N, C-alpha and C positions, 0 to 999 in steps of 0.2 A: 606461530600464528600467521595465517595467510593475510596478505594486504592487497586490497583492491584500490586501484588508482582513483583519484577524484574524477567525478563525472566529466569535468571539462577536458580531461586528458583523453577521453574516449571519443573525441571529435563530435560532441553533441552540438547541434544547432537546430533551430526550428525551421520548418518549411511547410510544404503542402503535399507530402506523399500521401497516397490513398490509403485509408485504413481498411483492415479486413476484420469486421466485428466478429467473424466466426473464429478468429484466432484466440483460443483460450490459453490460460496459463495454469489451469487448475491441476490439483493433484488427485482428484477423485471425481466421480460423477457429480457430486454436489457442486463442484466448482466448474463443471463444464457448462452449467446453466442452459440458457436457451440459445447457445451459440450456433448450433446446427441450423442451417437454412437461412442464416442472416448474412452470409458472406457477400451478398449483393448490395447491402445497405451502404449509403454514402456517409462519410463522417460528418458530424455536426460542425467540426472545426473548419469546414470549407464554406460555411455560410449558407449552403442550400441543403445540407444533409439533415438526417434525422437525429434528434437529440433524445437520448434515453428512450428510444422506441416510440416517441410520441409524434414524430413528424413535425417538430417545432424547432428545428436546429437553429442555433445562433452562432454567428461567426465570432471567433475569439482571437482574431488576428492581432488585437492590441497586446497580447501577452508575449511580446518578442524580446523580453529582457534576457540578458545573458544568464546562464546557469550560475547559481551560487554554490555549486558543488565543491568549490575550492575551500570551503570552510575547513578549518584545521580539525584534525581528528582528536579524539580524547587522548589522555595520557596513556602511556604504555601499560599493558597488563589487562586492559579491558575491565577494570574493577571500579567503574563509576568514577574514574579519576577526574572527571570534569569539575569536581568540587574545588580544584586548584584555581579555577578562573579561566576566562577565555584568553587566548593569545592575541597578539596584535594582528596576526593574519586573519583570525576569525572576525575580529572587529571590522577590519577592512572589507572582508567579503560581505559581512552583514550590511555595511553602509552601501556597498555596490548593489545588493539586492533591493534595499529600500529605494535607492535612486531609480533603479530600473522599473519598479512597480509603483512609484509614487503617483497617487491620484487615479490609478486604474480601477480601484474598487473591485478587483477580481477575487472571486471566491477561491479560497486556498485551504488545503488540508495539511495539518501537522499530524504526523504519525510517530508515536514513540513505541519502541520495542525494548523490553527490559528483562534481564534475568536476575531476579531478586536474590540478594545474598542470603545464605542460610540463617544468618543471625538476625535477619529482618523479615522472616517469613510472616510473622503476625502482621506487620505493616503491609506486606504484600496482599495478604488475604483480606485485609480491611479495604483495599482498593475496590474490591468487588462489591462491598457493602456501601461505601460512602464516596467512591471515586467520582461518580456522575454528579452528585450534588456539589462536591467541591469544585468541579470543573465548570459548572454552569455559571459561576460568578465571573468567568473570564470575559473580557470585553470583546464584543463582536462574535461570540460563539453562537452558531446556529444549530449544531448537531454534535452529539458526543456519544461514544461507545467505549466502555471498559471491556477489554477482551482477554479471554484466557488463551492458552496455546496447548498444542499437543506435546507429547514427550519429546524432550530435546529440541523444542521449537518446531517440530514437524507436524504431521497429520496422522489421524487415526483415532482409535477408541481410547487409548491410554492418555490421560491428561498430564500436563506438566505441573509439578508442585511449585515451580519457581518462575517460569516464563509467562509473560503477559504483555498486553499492548494497550495503548490509549489512542483513540482515533478522534480527532477534533476538527470540525469544519468551521472555518471562520469566514465572515462576510468579506473581509478585505485581506490582501496579501500582507500588508504591513502588520495587521493584528496577529496573523499566524507567525510571522517572524519575531515579533515582540514577545509572543508566548515562548518561543524557544530560547530567546536571549535572556528574558528577565523574569519569567514566571517562577514563583516559589514552588509550584507544583512540579515543574520540570527539574528544579534543583533537588526536590525531595526524591524523585525517581533516580536521579544520578547518585545521590548520597546513599541510597539503599540497594543499589544494583551492582553486581559484579560484572555485568555487561550491559551496555546501554547504547541505543542507536536512535537517531532522529532523522526525519526527512520531511521536506515540504513537497506537496503534490498539487498540480493543476491539471484538471481533466481536459483531454482533447477528444475523447469519445466515450459515451456512456449509454448503456441500455439497462432498463429495469429500475428498481427502487430498493431502498433499504429502510425498513420500518416506515414505508410510505414516502421517504425522502428521495427526490431525484437530484442528481448533481448537475450544476451548471457547467457548460463548456466554456472554459476560460483560457485555453491555450491553443496554439496552432499545432498541427501534426509535425513531429520532427522528421526531417528527411534522413538524418543520420544520428547515430549514437544512442545512448541508453533510453529506455522507456520503462515504466512501471505498470503493473496491472493489479487490480483488485477484483476478485470474483467471490461473491458470497451468495448463500442460499438458505432459505428456511425449508427444511426437509419435512414432508408430511409424516406425522408420527407412525401411521400404519404402514408406511413404506420404508421406514428407517432400516429395518433388518436387511431388506433386499438391496438398498442403496449401499450399505457398508460392506456387503459381500464383494462389491466391485471396486472398493477403494484401494487396496494394497498395490496392485500392479501399476496403477497410474502414479501412486505416491513414489514408488521406487524409480519410475522413469523420470520424474521431475528432478530427483536428487542427482541424476547423472546427465541431465539435459545440457547439451553444448550451448554456451552463451548465457546460461542462467547465473547471474551474479549474486542473487539473494533470494531465498524462499523462506516464508514463515507461514505456518499454519495457525490460524486464529479462529476464535469463535465466541459467540455470546452465551451459548448454552450448550452443555455437553450433548453430543450426538445429533441435535436437531437444528442448530443455527451455526453454520460453519462458514469460514472464509479463508481465502488464500491471498497473500500479498507477495508479489515477486518483482524483481528488477532484472532486466535483460540487457545484454549488450546492444541489441537493436530489435526493431519490430520484426525483422526477418528471422531472428533467432527464436522469438516467441512463436511466430507463425509456423516455423519448422517443427517445433515441439507439438503445437496444437494439432497438426495434420499428420501425425505419425504415431504408430505403436499404440500403447495402452491408453494414451490420452484420447486418441481418435475413437477408440472403442468406448471410452467414457462419455464422449460427446454424443455418440449414437445412442448409448444407453439412457442418457439424460433426456434426449429427444423422445425416445420411445417409451420410457418408463413413467413420465409424469411425476417425478419425485418431489417437485418443489411447489410450495404455495406462494413463494416470492423469491425473486432472484435479481442479481445485478452483475453486470460486467462492465468495468470501467478501465480505460487506459489513461495514463498520466505522463506528463513531463515531470521527472523527478529533479529536485533542486536541493542544495544544502544537505546532501546525504553524508552523514558523518557518524562515527562511533564504531562499536564492535558488536557483532552478532554471530553466535555459534563459532567463536574463535577466529573470525575473519574481520579484519579492520578495513573500514571504509573512510574515504576522505583524506 
């Protein structure tokens, strides 16, 4: 099993480097979104930039807390071993995160990725039926999506029978962290998964919307170290066939992209509502991928093809990344 160092060992810190909104991380034209032609936009994290394409950017300099990426990883084997309880190191990192974000009221996302154990497939299928209603009782929850995944956690037409995700947007950072630490829903995912990964995310640049929801800018742009990206799109049904014909080359290029630490294909609905979540060593690594090869072709195709009825591209500061995904350990 490959092991990725904790985020804080990759020299992460927040700063004010300029964002390039045209830098996509998608594995197909759906995830290229409206990135083409936006490279001149200023980041909303700088206080005067454009937020979510609305020209209403808000500074988020208050989010300068240290990364909680040093949370301890799960138990060896990647088999939802978190059921054994959190280590002392995890508790210390959690306390550090709470102290750094106390009173900030910053909107924060908790993302779960799980590979459901074969013995618990029925439980996993039920997540798509009742998962949103169960999550809506969480304190501070503003937005939630239960997501499927492609075969082996990737992208494409073939769905996965076991891999899925849960995307939860909380009003405050403390609520998101409490969700990961104490929620019975997270404990259930751990108990039923052979691989489980969690991460907290604060947006420093965002364009577009997801089911009408626009994300607040709550972090400064990092000068160095890891960043995460979420790209999602609703594909127009009458253009779905043309769109998917262009997907495989970009998908293969992401798998081999230098600096890509994690990639997960996600979606709300087969074929038509797709998303990509990635973590990169740096913004430069993401930009290099976005402006080369098959992905650059995908961006141009997205711009010219008009495939999407709604789209979003958001960059995040990742924190508290821990667990196992596709055989690779994080944290």
